[in-house]
matplotlib code that plots the C-alpha trace (Angstrom):
import matplotlib.pyplot as plt

x = [6.4, 8.4, 11.5, 11.2, 10.7, 13.8, 15.9, 14.5, 15.1, 18.7, 19.4, 17.4, 16.0, 13.8, 12.3, 8.8, 8.5, 9.4, 6.9, 4.2, 5.0, 4.8, 1.0, 0.6, -1.1, -2.3, -0.2, -1.0, -0.7, -1.5, 0.8, -0.9, 1.7, 5.4, 7.4, 11.1, 13.5, 14.4, 10.7, 10.7, 14.0, 12.8, 9.7, 11.4, 14.2, 11.8, 8.6, 7.3, 6.1, 3.9, 4.6, 2.0, 2.3, -0.8, -0.1, -2.0, -0.8, -0.4, -3.2, -5.6, -4.5, -5.1, -8.6, -9.2, -8.2, -4.5, -2.3, 1.5, 3.2, 6.9, 8.8, 6.1, 5.3, 8.9, 10.3, 11.8, 8.6, 6.8, 9.4, 11.9, 10.3, 9.7, 12.3, 11.5, 10.4, 7.2, 5.8, 2.8, 1.6, -2.0, -2.9, -5.4, -5.9, -9.6, -9.2, -11.4, -9.8, -11.6, -8.8, -5.8, -7.6, -8.4, -4.7, -3.8, -6.3, -4.9, -1.4, -2.4, -4.2, -1.0, 0.8, -2.0, -1.9, 1.9, 1.7]
y = [27.4, 26.9, 28.3, 26.0, 23.0, 24.0, 24.0, 20.6, 19.1, 20.5, 18.5, 15.4, 15.1, 12.1, 13.7, 14.5, 11.2, 9.2, 11.1, 10.5, 6.8, 6.4, 6.4, 4.4, 1.0, 0.1, -1.8, 0.7, 4.4, 7.4, 10.3, 13.2, 15.9, 15.0, 18.1, 17.3, 14.9, 13.7, 12.7, 10.7, 9.1, 8.2, 6.3, 4.8, 3.3, 1.8, 0.9, -0.2, 3.1, 4.3, 8.0, 10.2, 13.9, 15.9, 18.9, 22.0, 24.9, 28.2, 29.8, 27.1, 27.4, 31.2, 30.5, 28.5, 31.4, 30.7, 33.8, 33.4, 34.7, 35.2, 33.7, 31.1, 29.6, 29.6, 28.3, 24.9, 23.7, 24.2, 23.6, 21.0, 18.1, 20.0, 18.0, 14.7, 11.9, 10.2, 6.8, 8.5, 12.1, 13.2, 16.3, 18.4, 21.1, 20.4, 17.4, 14.3, 12.4, 9.1, 7.5, 8.5, 7.6, 4.2, 3.7, 4.9, 2.5, -0.4, 0.4, 0.9, -2.5, -4.1, -2.7, -3.8, -7.4, -7.5, -6.7]
z = [14.4, 11.1, 12.6, 15.6, 13.2, 11.3, 14.5, 15.5, 12.0, 11.9, 15.1, 14.2, 10.6, 11.6, 14.7, 13.3, 11.4, 14.5, 16.5, 14.0, 13.9, 17.7, 17.7, 14.5, 15.1, 11.5, 9.0, 6.2, 6.5, 4.3, 4.9, 3.2, 3.6, 3.5, 3.0, 3.2, 1.5, 5.0, 5.5, 2.2, 3.1, 6.6, 5.3, 2.3, 4.4, 6.9, 5.0, 1.6, 0.0, -2.8, -3.3, -5.1, -6.0, -6.7, -8.9, -10.2, -12.2, -10.3, -12.5, -11.5, -7.8, -8.0, -9.4, -6.3, -4.0, -3.5, -3.3, -3.5, -0.3, -0.6, 2.3, 2.8, -0.6, -1.7, 1.6, 2.1, 3.8, 0.6, -2.1, -0.8, -2.7, -6.0, -7.8, -6.1, -8.3, -7.0, -8.1, -9.5, -10.3, -10.3, -12.3, -10.4, -13.0, -13.3, -15.6, -14.8, -11.9, -12.4, -14.6, -12.4, -9.2, -10.7, -11.4, -7.9, -6.4, -8.4, -7.3, -3.7, -3.8, -5.1, -2.1, 0.3, -1.1, -0.5, 3.2]

ax = plt.figure().add_subplot(projection="3d")
ax.plot(x, y, z, "-o")
ax.set_aspect("equal")
plt.show()
């Protein structure tokens, strides 16, 4: 599946984003899993965006059952946005989420009120 997706993206970087948008009928969307710079560029060029990265240290992730798999976890589908600067970052290392989620909600409402 990943190999097929790579072939499709090489021919048309916006293919999957366009396909996802075809069925969209609401004025506000939450895209929970962008994986490529081309995905981010597609949406930023066409829509008002608020980008959020949720992070957790590898040690925390391992404690939650994650096991690094070479060829998967270090593939472009997992790492292509590692250097991308988002509008907001939420630390998911077990710290209380109430404050960052409040900030996210406030920012999201600002976007909602602009649309």
